[in-house]
KETORLUM-262515 format. One line per 10 residues: number of its first residue (from 1); their letters; for each residue z, y, x of C-alpha. Coordinates in steps of 0.2 Angstrom, whole numbers, plus 5000, padded with zeros to 4 digits. Each point is the difference from the previous one (the first is absolute). Layout:
// KETORLUM-262515
NUM = A = Z/Y/X  ...
END
This chain:
// KETORLUM-262515
1 = MIICFLLISA = 5000/5000/5000  4996/5017/5007  5014/5012/5000  4997/5019/5002  5011/5013/4996  4988/5014/5005  5002/5009/4983  4994/5017/5004  5004/5005/4982  5019/5001/5006
11 = VFPSTSVSQE = 4996/5015/5011  5013/5013/4998  4996/5018/4997  5010/5008/5014  4999/4999/5020  5012/4991/5011  5008/5014/5006  5010/5012/4988  4999/5019/5001  5016/5010/5004
21 = SNVLDETVRL = 5000/5018/4992  5015/5007/5013  4989/4996/5016  4987/5014/5006  4983/4996/5007  4998/4996/5018  5018/4993/5002  5002/4985/5011  5011/4986/5000  5003/4984/5011
31 = MDGKSPYEGR = 5002/4984/4990  5006/4982/5004  5007/5004/5017  5018/4994/5006  5005/5020/4999  4996/5015/4992  4992/5005/5017  4986/4987/5001  4987/4992/4987  4983/5000/4995
41 = VEIYHSGVWG = 4995/5018/4997  4996/5005/4981  4994/5017/4995  5002/5008/4981  4983/5006/4993  4995/5003/4983  5016/4992/4992  4996/4984/5010  5008/4993/5015  4988/4992/5013
51 = TICDDKWTDR = 4998/4996/5018  4991/5007/5016  4988/4989/5010  5003/4997/5018  4983/5005/5007  5002/5011/5015  5019/5002/4998  5011/5003/5016  5018/5006/5002  4994/5018/4997
61 = EAGVICHMIG = 4996/4996/4983  5017/4990/4999  5009/5016/5005  4994/5010/4987  5005/4988/4987  5018/4999/5008  5001/5018/5000  4996/4999/4982  5015/4989/4995  5012/5011/5010
71 = ATRENASVRK = 4999/4989/5016  4995/5005/5018  4982/4999/5006  5005/4994/5018  5000/4980/5002  4990/4999/4983  4989/4984/5003  4987/4993/4986  5000/4984/4994  4981/4992/4994
81 = FSKFGNGIGS = 4993/4986/4990  5014/5001/4987  5016/4996/5011  5010/5006/4984  4989/4990/4986  4985/5004/4991  5002/5013/4988  4991/5000/4983  4990/5013/4990  4991/5014/5009
91 = IWLDEVSCIG = 4997/5003/5018  5001/5019/5000  4994/5004/5017  4990/4994/5015  4993/5004/5016  5016/5012/5003  5000/5010/5017  5015/5011/5004  5002/5012/5014  5019/4997/4999
101 = NETSIVDCSH = 5007/5015/4995  4995/5001/4982  5014/5002/4986  4991/4988/4987  4989/4986/5003  4988/5007/4988  4997/5014/5013  4993/4988/5012  4981/4996/4998  4996/4985/4988
111 = TMWGINDCTH = 4988/4993/4987  5001/5006/4983  5013/4994/4989  4997/4982/4994  4984/4998/5012  5003/4986/5013  4992/4983/5006  5017/4992/5001  5011/4986/4992  5019/5000/4999
121 = AEDVGVICEP = 5000/4987/5014  4998/5018/5011  5013/5009/4992  5009/5010/5014  5019/5001/5003  5011/5010/5011  5016/4999/5010  5011/5015/5001  5014/5007/5010  5013/5010/4988
131 = NTETTINPSP = 5004/5017/5005  5017/5003/5003  5002/5016/4990  4991/4992/4985  5005/4986/4988  4988/4993/4988  5004/4989/4985  4988/4986/4996  4989/5001/4986  5009/4993/4984
141 = VTAIPKFYVA = 4993/4982/4997  5003/4991/4984  5010/4982/5004  4986/4989/4996  4999/4983/5008  4986/4998/5012  4986/4988/4996  4989/4990/5011  4983/4990/4999  4997/4985/5007
151 = PQENIVPWNN = 4989/4992/5010  4996/5016/5007  4983/4996/5007  4988/4989/4990  4983/4995/5004  4992/4990/4986  4982/4992/4997  4990/5006/4986  5005/4991/4984  5016/4992/5006
161 = SFQLICFTPS = 5016/5004/4992  5015/5010/5007  5017/5005/4995  5012/5016/5005  5018/5000/4998  5009/5016/4998  5019/4998/5004  5016/5009/5005  5015/4995/5010  5011/5013/4990
171 = DDIPSSGHIV = 5012/4990/4988  5000/5019/4990  4986/4997/4989  4998/5011/4984  5002/4991/4984  4985/5006/4992  4983/5008/5003  4985/4996/5009  4993/4993/5017  4984/5008/5005
181 = WCKNDVIFFN = 4986/4994/5010  4987/5012/5009  4984/4997/5006  4995/5014/5012  5015/5010/4995  4995/4999/4982  5011/4991/4987  4989/4986/4991  5012/4987/4994  5019/4998/4996
191 = KTIESHNATS = 5013/4988/4995  5016/5002/4991  5015/4999/5012  5007/4985/4990  4983/4990/5005  5006/4995/5017  5003/4983/5004  5017/4992/5005  4999/5008/5018  4995/5018/4995
201 = KWTYSVGQAL = 4983/5000/5003  4984/5006/4991  4984/4993/5002  4982/5005/4999  4987/4986/5000  4983/5000/5001  4989/4985/4995  4983/5005/5007  5000/5012/5015  4984/5012/4998
211 = SIHTATYTCG = 4996/5016/5011  5010/5010/4989  5016/4994/5005  4998/5005/5017  5013/5014/5001  5018/5005/5005  5014/4995/4988  5017/5007/4998  5014/4998/4986  5016/5008/4995
221 = FEQCQRSLAT = 5011/5004/4986  4991/5012/4989  4990/5008/5014  4992/4991/5015  5009/5000/5015  4993/5000/5019  5002/4982/5006  4983/4994/4997  4989/4983/5003  4980/5001/5002
231 = VQVTEIPENE = 4988/4988/4993  4984/4997/5008  4988/4989/4991  4986/4992/5011  4983/4992/4999  4996/5010/4985  4981/4995/4994  4987/5012/4993  5000/5001/4982  5017/4992/4999
241 = CKLVQIQKPN = 5004/5003/4981  4983/4991/4995  5006/4984/5011  5017/4999/4988  4992/5006/4985  5004/4984/4991  5018/4999/5007  5003/5018/4998  4990/5010/4988  5007/5016/5001
251 = CEMDKINEVG = 4999/5000/5020  4989/5015/4999  5010/5009/4988  5016/4998/5011  4991/5009/5014  4996/5014/4989  5016/5002/4992  5010/5000/5016  4989/5016/5006  5001/5007/4982
261 = AEINLLAEGT = 5020/4999/5001  5000/5011/5016  4986/5012/4993  5010/5001/4983  5016/5005/5007  4992/5014/5010  4990/5007/4984  5016/4999/4989  5009/5013/5009  5008/4991/5015
271 = EPSDIHHVIK = 5001/5013/5015  4982/5002/5008  5005/5001/5017  4997/4981/5003  4982/5001/4991  4990/5000/5018  5009/4984/5005  4999/4992/4982  4982/5003/4999  4997/4995/5019
281 = TALPKIAAVV = 5007/4983/4996  4994/4999/4982  4981/5005/5002  4996/4985/5011  5008/4988/4989  4990/5006/4985  4984/5000/5011  5003/4983/5005  5002/4992/4981  4984/5010/4996
291 = RDGISNAESL = 4990/4993/5017  5005/4983/4993  4992/5003/4984  5008/5003/4983  4994/4990/4985  5014/5003/4987  4997/5016/4989  5019/5002/5000  5001/5001/5018  4985/5011/5000
301 = DRTVDIIHKM = 5008/5012/4989  5016/5000/5009  4991/5003/5018  4991/5014/4993  5015/5009/4992  5009/4997/5017  4986/5007/5010  4999/5015/4989  5018/5005/5001  5000/4996/5018
311 = ANLADASNVT = 4985/5013/5003  5010/5013/4988  5015/4999/5010  4992/5001/5017  4991/5016/4993  5017/5008/4992  5009/4996/5016  4987/5005/5012  5001/4982/5008  4984/4993/5008
321 = LHPETFVTMV = 4993/4983/4995  4993/4990/5013  4980/5004/4996  4992/4983/5006  5012/4990/4991  4999/5010/4984  4982/5002/5001  4998/4981/5003  5012/4995/4987  4990/5011/4986
331 = DHLLSTNRTT = 4983/4992/5006  5007/4982/4997  5008/5006/4984  4983/5006/4994  4989/4985/5005  4998/4989/4984  4997/4985/5011  5018/5001/5008  5009/5008/4987  4994/4986/4986
341 = AWQNKSTPVE = 5014/5007/4988  4987/5014/4995  4988/4986/4990  5018/4992/4994  5007/5014/4991  5001/4999/4982  5006/5017/4998  4990/5016/5004  4998/5004/5017  5000/5020/4998
351 = SSVNKILQAV = 5018/5003/5004  4998/4990/5017  4985/5008/5004  5006/5019/4996  5016/4996/5011  4988/4993/5015  4990/5016/4999  5016/5011/4999  5007/4991/5015  4985/5002/5010
361 = STFGNVVAKT = 4999/5017/4997  5018/5003/5004  4998/4992/5017  4986/5010/5003  5012/5016/4997  5012/4992/5012  4987/4998/5013  4994/5019/4996  5017/5007/5006  4996/4993/5018
371 = VTLHENVTFT = 4983/5006/5002  4996/5017/5008  4985/5012/4998  4983/4992/5003  5008/4982/5001  4993/4986/4990  5006/4983/4997  4991/4987/4992  5004/4982/4995  4986/4988/4996
381 = TENFVMTVAR = 5004/4983/4993  4989/4988/4989  5006/5007/4983  5003/5019/5004  4996/5014/5011  5012/5015/5001  5000/5016/5011  5013/5011/5003  4997/5017/5008  5005/5019/5001
391 = EARDKSIHFP = 4987/5013/5000  4998/5020/4999  4998/5006/4983  4983/5004/5001  4994/4982/5004  4991/4989/4989  5005/4982/4997  4987/4986/5002  5007/4983/4997  4995/4988/5008
401 = EEEETARTHL = 4993/5009/5013  4990/4985/5007  4993/4996/4983  4981/5004/4996  4997/5012/4985  4993/4986/4991  5016/4990/5001  5017/5002/4990  5008/5017/5007  5009/5016/4994
411 = VLPPQPQINQ = 4997/5017/5006  5012/5015/4996  4994/5018/5005  5013/5012/5008  5014/5006/4987  5004/5018/5000  5015/4998/4988  5009/4991/5015  5014/5012/5006  5002/4993/5016
421 = SDFSYVATKF = 4990/5001/5017  4998/4982/5000  5002/4984/4989  5003/4980/5000  4989/4990/4991  5000/4980/4996  4983/4992/4995  5000/4983/4995  4985/4987/4996  5006/4985/4990
431 = KSISEILSGG = 4988/4986/5000  5008/4986/4990  5009/5010/4986  4984/4999/4988  5000/4982/5002  5020/4998/4999  4999/5010/4982  4985/4990/4993  5008/4984/5004  4988/4994/5013
441 = VTSIKPEVDD = 4983/5006/4991  4990/5010/5012  4983/5000/4992  4995/5011/4987  4998/4993/4981  4997/5012/4989  5005/4990/4984  5017/5001/5005  5015/5013/4999  5000/5015/5012
451 = SVVSDVLALS = 5001/4993/5018  5003/5010/5018  4986/4995/5010  5002/5011/5015  5012/5002/5015  5016/5012/4998  5000/5016/5008  5017/5009/5002  5004/5018/5006  5016/5010/5002
461 = LNGEKQHFNL = 5003/5017/5008  5017/5004/5009  5008/4985/4991  4995/5006/4983  4992/4986/4989  4993/5010/4987  4994/5017/5005  4990/5008/4984  4988/5013/4998  4991/4998/5017
471 = KPGLLLSFTH = 4988/5014/5004  4987/4993/5005  5002/4983/4992  5001/4984/5009  4984/4991/5003  4999/4981/5000  4986/4988/5002  5002/4981/4995  4989/4985/5002  5002/4985/4990
481 = PKHDMKKANT = 4990/4985/4994  4984/5004/4989  5001/5000/4982  4988/5002/4986  5001/5018/4995  4993/4995/4981  5015/4990/4997  5014/5010/5009  5004/5016/5008  5012/5005/5014
491 = ECVYWNTNKT = 5014/5012/5000  5011/5009/5012  5018/4997/4998  5016/5002/5008  5016/4991/5000  5011/5008/4988  5019/4996/5000  5005/5005/4983  5019/4996/4996  4997/4998/4981
501 = RGSHWSKEGC = 4983/4991/5001  5003/4991/5016  4987/4999/5014  4983/5001/4996  4982/5006/5005  4996/5018/4992  4985/5011/5001  5009/5015/4999  4995/5014/5013  4987/4989/5007
511 = LTTRSGENVT = 4980/5003/4997  4987/4987/5003  4986/5010/5009  4989/4986/5003  4999/4982/4994  4987/4988/5006  4999/4980/5002  5012/4998/5015  5006/5018/5004  5011/5013/4991
521 = HCLCDHLTNF = 5004/5018/5005  5015/5009/4993  5009/5016/5000  5018/5002/4996  5013/5014/5000  5015/4990/5006  5006/4988/5011  5006/4982/4997  4991/4982/5001  4983/5000/4994
531 = AVLVRPYQSE = 4987/4987/4996  4985/4996/4990  5001/4992/4982  4986/4991/4994  5001/5001/4980  4989/4991/4987  4989/5009/4987  5005/4994/4984  4989/4990/4992  4997/5010/4984
541 = IEEPEALKWI = 4985/4999/4989  4995/5017/4994  5006/5004/4981  4985/5001/4989  4997/5019/4995  5001/4994/4981  5016/4992/5002  5006/5018/5008  4993/5010/4985  5007/4987/4988
551 = SLIGCCVSVF = 5017/5002/5006  4999/5019/5001  4994/5002/4983  5011/4989/4992  5015/5006/5008  4996/5018/4993  4996/4993/4982  5017/4991/5000  5009/5014/5006  4991/5011/4986
561 = FCIITIVIFL = 5004/4987/4986  5018/4997/5006  5004/5018/4999  4992/4999/4983  5011/4986/4995  5015/5009/5005  4995/5015/4990  4998/4990/4984  5016/4991/5001  5010/5014/5004
571 = VLWRFIRSDM = 4993/5010/4985  5004/4985/4989  5016/4995/5008  5010/5003/4986  4990/4988/4989  4996/4986/5013  5017/5001/5011  5004/4982/5007  5004/4992/5017  4981/4994/5001
581 = NLLVIHLCLS = 4993/5016/4997  5011/5008/5013  4995/4987/5013  4982/5003/4996  5003/5019/5004  5009/4996/5015  4985/4989/5004  4987/5012/4997  5009/5013/5011  5002/4988/5014
591 = IALAYTLFVA = 4982/4996/5001  4994/5018/4999  5011/5005/5015  4995/4984/5010  4982/5000/4996  4999/5020/5004  5011/4998/5017  4988/4986/5005  4984/5009/4997  5006/5015/5007
601 = GVERTENKVT = 5010/4994/5016  4997/4982/5006  4987/5007/5013  5011/5014/5006  5003/4992/5017  4999/5017/5010  5019/5001/4999  5011/4987/5004  5016/5006/4990  4988/5005/4985
611 = CLIITVFLQY = 4991/4983/5000  5018/4991/5001  5007/5010/4985  4984/4996/4990  5001/4981/5004  5019/5000/4995  4996/5007/4984  4984/4989/4997  5010/4985/5002  5015/5006/4990
621 = LFLVVFCLML = 4989/5007/4984  4988/4984/5000  5016/4989/5000  5007/5011/4986  4985/4997/4990  5002/4980/5002  5019/5001/4996  4995/5009/4984  4987/4987/4997  5014/4988/5002
631 = DIGIYYFVHV = 5011/5008/4988  4986/5000/4987  4998/4981/5003  5019/4998/4997  4999/5011/4985  4987/4989/4992  5007/4985/5006  5017/5004/4990  4992/5007/4985  4987/4985/4997
641 = TLVKISFLSA = 5003/4984/5009  5019/5003/5001  5000/5003/4982  4990/4984/4996  5012/4989/5011  5015/5008/4996  5003/5015/4988  5019/5001/5003  4997/5004/5019  4986/5011/4996
651 = NRFTSKSRKT = 5010/5010/4989  5014/5000/5013  4989/5009/5011  4991/5012/4988  5016/5005/4991  5000/5016/5010  4988/5010/5011  4998/4992/5018  4989/5015/5007  5014/5004/5014
661 = LFLLIAYGLP = 5000/4981/5006  4980/5001/5000  4998/5016/5008  5013/4995/5013  4989/4986/5004  4985/5010/5000  5006/5013/5013  5013/4991/5010  4992/4984/5006  4985/5010/5007
671 = AVITGITLGL = 5013/5012/5009  5008/4984/5008  4984/4993/5005  4992/5013/5007  5014/5005/5010  5003/4983/5007  4980/4999/5005  5001/5017/5009  5016/4996/5009  4992/4983/5007
681 = TYPSNYHPKN = 4984/5008/5005  5005/5020/5003  4992/5009/5010  4983/4996/5004  4998/4982/4994  5002/5006/4981  4981/5005/4998  4984/4999/5010  4994/5014/5009  4984/5002/4990
691 = ICWLSFDSGA = 5008/5000/4983  5015/5005/4990  5005/4983/4993  5011/4986/5005  4995/4990/5015  4995/4982/5000  5001/4997/5019  5020/5004/4999  5004/4992/4984  5003/5016/4990
701 = LYGFLAPVAF = 4986/4997/4987  5011/4983/4995  5013/5012/4995  4988/5005/4986  4990/4984/4997  5016/4988/4998  5008/5010/4986  4982/5002/4991  4996/4982/5001  5018/4996/4994
711 = IVLINFIIVI = 4998/5011/4984  4982/4994/4997  5006/4983/5001  5013/5004/4988  4990/5010/4987  4987/4986/5000  5012/4989/4995  5007/5012/4985  4982/5002/4995  4998/4981/4998
721 = TLVVTMYSTQ = 5015/5000/4991  4995/5014/4989  4984/4991/4996  5007/4984/4996  5013/5008/4988  4986/5008/4992  4990/4984/4997  5015/4990/4994  5001/5010/4985  4996/4990/4982
731 = LASTVTIRRK = 4986/5013/4997  4993/5000/5017  4997/4981/4997  4991/5003/4985  4989/5013/5004  4981/4998/5007  4997/4997/5018  4991/5017/5000  5015/5008/4993  5012/4991/5013
741 = AVMGIRSIST = 4988/5008/5013  4999/5017/4994  5019/5000/4999  5003/4994/5018  4987/5012/5006  5009/5015/4992  5017/4995/5006  4995/4996/5018  4989/5016/5002  5016/5010/4994
751 = LLPVMGITWL = 5011/4990/5013  4991/5000/5015  5000/5019/5004  5019/5001/4998  5005/4985/5009  4990/4999/5017  4990/4984/4997  4985/5007/5006  5006/5000/5017  4996/4981/4999
761 = FGFLSISENV = 4982/5007/5005  5008/5010/5013  5008/4985/5008  4982/4989/4999  4990/5016/5006  5008/4996/5019  4987/4990/5006  4984/5009/5005  4989/4988/4991  5005/5003/4982
771 = IIFQYIFAIL = 4993/5019/4998  5001/4996/4980  5019/5000/5000  5000/5016/5010  4989/5009/4987  5011/4993/4986  5015/5006/5008  4995/5016/5003  4994/5003/4983  5014/4993/4991
781 = NSLQGFFIFL = 5015/5007/5011  4991/5018/5003  4997/5001/4980  5019/4994/4996  5005/5017/4993  4985/5000/4988  5003/4982/4994  5019/5006/4997  4994/5015/4990  4988/4988/4990
791 = SNCIFNKKVI = 5014/4988/4996  5015/5012/4997  4989/5014/4992  4983/4996/4993  5004/4982/4994  5019/5003/4996  5000/4999/4981  5016/5010/5000  4995/5015/5011  4984/5000/4989
801 = EIITRKSPKQ = 5009/5000/4984  5012/5013/5005  4987/5010/5006  4989/4999/4983  5015/5001/4989  5001/5017/4991  5019/5001/4998  5013/4997/5015  5011/4995/4988  4990/4985/4993
811 = STITHSSQDK = 4997/4995/5019  5018/5001/5004  5006/4990/4985  4986/4987/5005  5005/4999/5017  5019/5003/4999  5006/4984/5009  4996/5000/5020  4986/4991/5005  5007/4984/5005
821 = MSFVANSEVG = 4986/4988/4999  4985/5011/5009  4990/4986/5005  4998/4995/4981  5001/5016/4992  4986/5007/5009  4990/4986/4991  4994/4991/5016  5006/4984/4991  4996/5006/4983
831 = DEILNEITKK = 5010/5004/4987  4998/4981/4993  5009/4993/5014  5014/5013/4998  5003/4996/4982  4999/4981/5006  5014/5002/5013  5011/5009/4989  4998/4987/4986  5004/4987/5011
841 = LSVKKSGRIK = 5016/5008/5007  5006/5004/4983  4999/4983/4994  5013/4994/5013  5012/5015/5001  5014/5006/4988  4997/5016/4989  5007/5010/5014  4988/4993/5013  4986/5003/4988
851 = AQNRSLYN = 5004/5018/4998  5000/5001/5019  4982/4991/5001  4994/5013/4988  5007/5014/5009  4993/4993/5016  4982/4999/4994  5000/5016/4990
END
């Protein structure tokens, strides 16, 4: 059984050396000596105690330390090679050289704080002679037992097991707390104080020794102490993780997590003074993982995230990154042959690509801080080329310099708006990004979705990744595989890192000045990452001119007759007041508004905000139209079919007005659907660029089609039940076939315009091969308002009767009860059927029910 307690998730969020608020910076102390006048030299800086490397140390430097603690300079002696034990944490100073009369060690020449090439095995110590006139008190030390690690030196063959033991000779062991283990001074594992064995020892065991286990190990109570053990794993093969993949599938991730733990500690607010040391050791480790090849998608995401953080930390702290190591690592990462995880990712790669682009740009900024005027540094690899340079303000940028004008390159003319006398720039050409984004597809296929087919060019000035309003603009030229210009066009785009929509290609601020089969020229007014996007032409068939005119004329006619219907109903409202007629008024109003907005605004694409508002209101108004048609269908069902099935249930529903419920459905449900559709596709995917209507590609159109299909299906079923109810009466079974046909045609002609059944032809007209259905759909739906006028005004006996009556009093008496049976009362099923239904129901009900029936069908 493999035993491995390397749990990176147990990393503590604190360093192994605590801060002391009452200690001043540049204070020194001597630790682990036999007296206060000897020991390992430690100096306090930025809230942290750290050690000093023994390089160049002589008795002169030792004398300065002795002077600082109050001892005499004479007879001071230096002790090298960690004579008083290894320290932990930061190594603050290196290459210290003193004259001998300085009052502080920091007055001597030395490297920058935290910059060194040492390990704690080179911690310097001194021995001083006390000054007879001065007495110093030793630094207060908490009485914590000392802990040791054994064995101290371990040479372990690769893939073998090893075990380290943490122990203390003291009997005064705290009753609670944790024993922590540190690897290279970073806490990575802990055990409770009670977990020791019978001999007061704590163990750390590894079943398979890998390269990541080569390190120095220490242990201690709550923080690591200075007695250390070293582990050196030997005979490490190349691609070690692939060799142990079956036995240890997380080998690759273990290596990555070790580096990630160190970087995360720095990124989460740990004192930045040790960033140089951590990055110097972490960069080769992560580079080795990338060199061996990453096949796991999770490992790829984690690696890219670490590189991104590492570059940002180096840039923010003015720490250098080893150029060759970083460049080679990125080249390996961008290699689709070596990093096979690009093809294995089940999630989008845009986030990882975005971090790589940012990390490379940040690395370029780090290098740019070191270049001088007219100096040029170029890195050339298989998968990308980078140039970092500093030039005078009046100079133009040509990248790559050795490229021919016909190849992929960029030119930036001098920018007068640059205030400095000179500027730095970072220019990069990525050769494999397009292949990564397309999932390995490198050829142009116009029948598929948009795809990037060129190299990616990137440019930044003075560390600024997006410098807008370039005057004159940035000139770019891209070569790419040939494509059929009749099937697809090319567009100049840039990589937009929008926080709300995510990273995506956008053409804002870029103009395509020339487009050929295999070359595209661009002019852009800002800086970032640029490429060429091939966008297939939509396979659209030109709409016949006749259909356009039918739709336009029909919409105008519908609007006119909807307004006429509304006026007639309002004038006669006190005679025809009912829930049904109220729904008809709202339906006519919605159709008039929707058709007017459609005719006037559907092609107003010149203003993005206006087009977005038009699209929102069009979706909302047309959904209101269909929800009103659903209300009308429910109304018919209750007042006809449900009366036939269960009169009592129908009577409960019709006993009072339900207009509030109907209008809530009509106007509330469309608002919810429109809001959801807009929220899921906002802002640019809500409507296409060439029309102010819902986009099919983004799925926004389904926010209209889905509810419409549902309503049409429900109303279609209701129409069937109404027809069945009509023909199930006794009278209908005795009339002639001709009379039945007339009854059915009259009824269906009334129902279709107000229940949206004609939209069935719309769904049938989706295919380009059934043009006849497109004409039927255009005629029936564009003239919907006209048909509503015919059925509810011209052929409505009640309306005609009221208009032709000579006395309003007579009309009021005739129509004193509400129109609870509009479908029947309009005579679409005939007065005979009305009498038949009433007679049949009255036979089965009591006298009270009969009275209700008569009231219902009056």
